[in-house]
N, CA, C and O atoms as a DFTB+ gen file, in Angstrom:
200 C
 N C O
     1  1       0.822      -1.197       0.000
     2  2       0.000       0.000       0.000
     3  2       0.870       1.265       0.000
     4  3       0.558       2.232      -0.695
     5  1       1.953       1.256       0.776
     6  2       2.844       2.413       0.815
     7  2       3.472       2.669      -0.549
     8  3       3.692       3.813      -0.946
     9  1       3.753       1.587      -1.253
    10  2       4.364       1.720      -2.578
    11  2       3.401       2.408      -3.550
    12  3       3.825       3.253      -4.338
    13  1       2.139       2.065      -3.505
    14  2       1.135       2.670      -4.387
    15  2       0.996       4.154      -4.081
    16  3       0.930       4.977      -4.995
    17  1       0.952       4.494      -2.813
    18  2       0.840       5.901      -2.416
    19  2       2.079       6.675      -2.865
    20  3       1.962       7.789      -3.376
    21  1       3.253       6.096      -2.678
    22  2       4.488       6.752      -3.081
    23  2       4.540       6.952      -4.595
    24  3       4.936       8.022      -5.059
    25  1       4.154       5.959      -5.357
    26  2       4.144       6.084      -6.820
    27  2       3.121       7.113      -7.283
    28  3       3.370       7.859      -8.230
    29  1       1.985       7.154      -6.625
    30  2       0.954       8.135      -6.976
    31  2       1.454       9.552      -6.706
    32  3       1.281      10.444      -7.537
    33  1       2.070       9.756      -5.552
    34  2       2.601      11.080      -5.234
    35  2       3.719      11.482      -6.189
    36  3       3.798      12.633      -6.618
    37  1       4.565      10.540      -6.511
    38  2       5.654      10.816      -7.448
    39  2       5.119      11.188      -8.824
    40  3       5.624      12.119      -9.450
    41  1       4.122      10.484      -9.294
    42  2       3.566      10.786     -10.613
    43  2       2.857      12.139     -10.616
    44  3       2.966      12.886     -11.588
    45  1       2.143      12.461      -9.558
    46  2       1.483      13.772      -9.478
    47  2       2.508      14.900      -9.449
    48  3       2.324      15.931     -10.095
    49  1       3.578      14.701      -8.704
    50  2       4.639      15.704      -8.642
    51  2       5.287      15.887     -10.015
    52  3       5.544      17.014     -10.438
    53  1       5.548      14.785     -10.705
    54  2       6.176      14.848     -12.030
    55  2       5.295      15.579     -13.029
    56  3       5.783      16.405     -13.799
    57  1       4.022      15.286     -13.021
    58  2       3.096      15.943     -13.948
    59  2       3.022      17.437     -13.662
    60  3       3.010      18.245     -14.591
    61  1       2.973      17.810     -12.400
    62  2       2.887      19.232     -12.071
    63  2       4.158      19.970     -12.465
    64  3       4.088      21.114     -12.916
    65  1       5.305      19.349     -12.308
    66  2       6.556      19.998     -12.692
    67  2       6.665      20.155     -14.206
    68  3       7.152      21.177     -14.690
    69  1       6.221      19.161     -14.947
    70  2       6.276      19.252     -16.409
    71  2       5.345      20.336     -16.934
    72  3       5.705      21.060     -17.863
    73  1       4.172      20.457     -16.365
    74  2       3.250      21.492     -16.820
    75  2       3.777      22.871     -16.448
    76  3       3.566      23.827     -17.194
    77  1       4.449      22.994     -15.324
    78  2       5.029      24.278     -14.932
    79  2       6.129      24.694     -15.905
    80  3       6.250      25.875     -16.230
    81  1       6.921      23.748     -16.367
    82  2       7.990      24.064     -17.328
    83  2       7.393      24.594     -18.626
    84  3       7.901      25.564     -19.188
    85  1       6.335      23.977     -19.102
    86  2       5.694      24.443     -20.333
    87  2       5.105      25.830     -20.148
    88  3       5.172      26.658     -21.057
    89  1       4.538      26.090     -18.997
    90  2       3.955      27.401     -18.724
    91  2       5.039      28.474     -18.715
    92  3       4.855      29.545     -19.293
    93  1       6.155      28.197     -18.073
    94  2       7.248      29.170     -18.008
    95  2       7.868      29.401     -19.388
    96  3       8.257      30.522     -19.716
    97  1       7.957      28.358     -20.179
    98  2       8.498      28.516     -21.530
    99  2       7.580      29.405     -22.364
   100  3       8.053      30.252     -23.122
   101  1       6.291      29.216     -22.227
   102  2       5.325      30.047     -22.952
   103  2       5.379      31.499     -22.502
   104  3       5.302      32.413     -23.323
   105  1       5.511      31.709     -21.200
   106  2       5.609      33.069     -20.678
   107  2       6.883      33.739     -21.175
   108  3       6.874      34.928     -21.492
   109  1       7.961      33.000     -21.244
   110  2       9.219      33.555     -21.743
   111  2       9.108      33.992     -23.193
   112  3       9.653      35.028     -23.573
   113  1       8.414      33.219     -23.999
   114  2       8.226      33.582     -25.409
   115  2       7.375      34.839     -25.528
   116  3       7.661      35.702     -26.358
   117  1       6.324      34.953     -24.703
   118  2       5.472      36.144     -24.726
   119  2       6.258      37.389     -24.333
   120  3       6.120      38.439     -24.960
   121  1       7.075      37.274     -23.304
   122  2       7.876      38.411     -22.855
   123  2       8.892      38.801     -23.917
   124  3       9.166      39.985     -24.117
   125  1       9.450      37.808     -24.596
   126  2      10.412      38.089     -25.657
   127  2       9.742      38.851     -26.795
   128  3      10.316      39.810     -27.312
   129  1       8.552      38.446     -27.190
   130  2       7.828      39.130     -28.272
   131  2       7.529      40.572     -27.884
   132  3       7.676      41.479     -28.704
   133  1       7.109      40.792     -26.631
   134  2       6.823      42.155     -26.171
   135  2       8.089      43.000     -26.206
   136  3       8.043      44.165     -26.602
   137  1       9.207      42.434     -25.801
   138  2      10.475      43.151     -25.838
   139  2      10.885      43.528     -27.252
   140  3      11.428      44.609     -27.480
   141  1      10.626      42.640     -28.197
   142  2      10.951      42.939     -29.596
   143  2      10.119      44.102     -30.108
   144  3      10.629      44.938     -30.855
   145  1       8.857      44.175     -29.727
   146  2       7.994      45.281     -30.157
   147  2       8.455      46.603     -29.562
   148  3       8.462      47.627     -30.245
   149  1       8.839      46.580     -28.293
   150  2       9.346      47.797     -27.648
   151  2      10.634      48.249     -28.328
   152  3      10.841      49.440     -28.559
   153  1      11.486      47.296     -28.642
   154  2      12.748      47.620     -29.312
   155  2      12.494      48.230     -30.689
   156  3      13.160      49.191     -31.074
   157  1      11.548      47.684     -31.420
   158  2      11.229      48.213     -32.753
   159  2      10.681      49.635     -32.650
   160  3      11.046      50.500     -33.446
   161  1       9.810      49.877     -31.677
   162  2       9.234      51.202     -31.484
   163  2      10.333      52.208     -31.113
   164  3      10.318      53.347     -31.578
   165  1      11.277      51.785     -30.282
   166  2      12.384      52.676     -29.907
   167  2      13.237      53.010     -31.120
   168  3      13.677      54.150     -31.269
   169  1      13.474      52.038     -31.986
   170  2      14.234      52.303     -33.202
   171  2      13.489      53.273     -34.117
   172  3      14.104      54.153     -34.720
   173  1      12.159      53.117     -34.223
   174  2      11.366      54.023     -35.059
   175  2      11.435      55.446     -34.522
   176  3      11.564      56.396     -35.295
   177  1      11.352      55.601     -33.216
   178  2      11.416      56.944     -32.621
   179  2      12.799      57.542     -32.774
   180  3      12.938      58.753     -32.946
   181  1      13.805      56.718     -32.713
   182  2      15.178      57.185     -32.879
   183  2      15.395      57.745     -34.281
   184  3      16.159      58.692     -34.467
   185  1      14.723      57.155     -35.263
   186  2      14.850      57.606     -36.647
   187  2      13.951      58.799     -36.967
   188  3      13.982      59.305     -38.088
   189  1      13.152      59.256     -36.004
   190  2      12.292      60.407     -36.214
   191  2      10.934      60.059     -36.779
   192  3      10.215      60.952     -37.228
   193  1      10.558      58.798     -36.772
   194  2       9.252      58.377     -37.305
   195  2       8.262      58.124     -36.183
   196  3       7.308      57.368     -36.366
   197  1       8.461      58.721     -35.061
   198  2       7.637      58.451     -33.888
   199  2       6.356      59.236     -33.896
   200  3       5.552      59.116     -32.971
């Protein structure tokens, strides 16, 4: 019985960690895209097209 409980807890922990990694990767991509837009806008203003 202890083995089943331990395996269940281990599998739940593994699933939660994997989903967290995917969430953080997605958030990183979103932040990167926002940074690229800010950078482009700064370049446009620098050239006098603001």
